[in-house]
C-alpha positions, 0 to 999 in steps of 0.5 A, spaced: 048 364 139 055 360 139 059 360 146 065 367 147 073 365 147 077 367 151 085 367 152 089 368 157 095 372 155 103 369 157 105 372 162 110 366 165 118 365 166 118 363 158 115 370 155 118 376 153 113 380 156 115 386 151 114 383 146 109 377 146 104 379 150 103 384 143 104 379 138 099 373 141 094 378 144 093 380 135 094 373 133 088 372 138 084 377 136 085 375 129 084 368 130 078 369 133 078 370 141 074 375 144 076 376 150 084 375 153 086 376 160 090 376 165 091 373 171 095 375 179 100 372 183 106 377 186 111 372 189 113 364 189 115 363 197 122 358 196 120 354 200 112 354 200 109 355 207 102 354 204 100 349 199 098 352 193 090 354 193 090 353 201 092 345 200 096 343 204 101 339 201 099 341 194 106 344 190 106 352 187 106 349 180 114 352 177 110 356 172 108 361 178 115 362 179 115 368 175 108 373 173 108 379 169 103 384 173 096 384 170 095 392 168 101 393 164 100 386 161 094 388 159 096 395 157 101 391 152 095 389 149 090 394 149 096 397 144 096 391 140 088 390 139 081 393 137 076 390 138 078 384 143 075 384 151 080 385 156 079 382 164 083 380 169 082 373 172 082 374 178 086 382 180 087 381 188 083 386 191 086 387 198 093 386 194 092 393 191 089 400 193 082 402 193 083 408 190 089 408 185 086 400 183 080 404 181 082 410 176 087 404 173 082 401 170 079 407 169 084 409 165 084 403 162 078 402 160 078 411 157 085 407 153 081 402 150 075 404 148 071 402 153 074 393 152 075 392 160 073 387 164 074 388 172 074 381 175 077 381 183 076 376 188 081 376 195 086 370 193 089 365 199 096 366 199 098 368 206 105 370 203 103 375 199 098 378 204 104 379 208 108 382 203 103 386 199 096 387 202 093 393 205 090 388 210 091 383 213 087 376 211 082 375 216 080 383 213 080 380 205 072 381 204 072 387 208 077 389 204 073 386 197 066 391 199 071 397 200 075 396 193 067 396 190 064 400 194 071 405 190 070 403 184 062 405 184 064 412 186 071 413 183 068 411 176 061 416 177 059 422 177 064 428 178 064 430 185 066 423 187 066 424 195 068 417 200 069 415 207 071 407 210 076 405 213 082 404 207 079 410 203 077 416 205 077 421 198 075 429 199 070 431 194 075 432 188 074 431 180 077 424 178 078 422 171 079 420 167 072 416 168 071 409 163 068 410 156 063 405 160 060 402 165 066 396 166 063 389 168 065 387 175 066 379 176 067 375 181 069 368 183 065 367 188 066 359 193 063 361 198 055 362 201 058 369 204 061 370 197 055 369 192 051 373 196 056 380 194 056 377 186 049 377 186 047 383 190 054 387 187 057 384 181 055 383 173 058 376 173 060 369 176 068 367 174 068 360 177 074 356 175 073 349 171 074 343 176 068 338 173 062 339 169 057 335 174 061 341 180 061 347 174 054 345 171 051 344 180 053 351 182 051 354 177 045 351 178 046 355 186 047 362 184 041 361 178 036 360 184 040 365 189 039 370 185 032 368 184 032 368 191 034 375 192 031 378 186 036 380 182 032 382 175 038 382 171 041 375 169 048 373 172 053 373 166 059 367 166 065 367 164 069 361 165 076 360 167 080 354 164 087 352 166 089 348 161 095 343 161 096 341 153 100 335 151 102 334 144 100 327 145 093 324 148 093 323 155 092 316 157 092 315 164 086 312 167 083 319 170 085 324 165 084 331 170 081 335 167 083 340 161 089 336 160 091 333 154 092 334 147 086 339 144 081 334 142 082 332 148 081 339 151 075 340 146 072 335 150 072 337 156 069 345 154 064 341 151 063 337 156 062 344 161 057 348 156 051 348 159 046 353 158 047 361 161 055 360 160 056 364 156 064 364 156 070 360 157 077 363 158 082 359 157 088 359 159 094 355 154 100 359 157 104 354 162 106 348 157 108 352 150 115 353 150 115 360 147 111 364 144 110 362 137 107 355 140 102 359 144 099 361 138 099 355 135 096 350 139 091 357 142 089 358 134 088 349 133 084 349 140 079 354 137 078 351 131 077 345 133 071 348 139 067 352 133 068 345 129 065 341 135 058 346 134 060 351 141 
């Protein structure tokens, strides 16, 4: 069976949010993309007090200077499409009140006919935590666990009741309910996070940082699932942050997913290990406008399918 392909929606500064998100979503669905995805950045510190991903000295990309709200972006895409799944890759859970996030996702799922995939994580930016979080950075894992608890409660049968560190829900009717159980995906980049993934989530959402590294990580996830007695399969959607160039990249050490369409497709083929069912290809950083993004996305899709994926 062919690998499923998803596309990142245009949330960045060069795009007209109200016009371009629906247009790109519609075009992607018509091209054949089976899912549409958003990510979350809430501020762009100037000057940065912390490197990208917490790595000292690694600059934040200019594309992060203005990123549209992920759930509003998905709502725009939902209204413009009929079939494509609508995913978050990822929402930073501690930047949201758990109950409100659960209700927003449930409403979007009900409105879209059961198309939401909830990818959530803990984030890395101390500045974003200082600006918007519901708890300190040091409690990020506990907040993620409570968010998962609240999801299960709010999306489940009425009456809903819950008491946690951040959330208290008196026995209540809470609606609307999701159209079906919303799949939850986690990045799981540490041993503790991997155990949470195996025990509590539907799917794994790693970043594509190299074919060998992805294969090693995937083997570890499968081994841990067997060790912990998980019976249902772990769904996988690999996030690809692609930097499309009009000409082939000619440097000695080409970063993964940087270069021409053919080079990006070559990297996808290399990352396509058994059991990995979906790739989210985020191409939005380098195109100048939505038309260019549509053209590149269609070209990538066509060449991926021609390569047999």
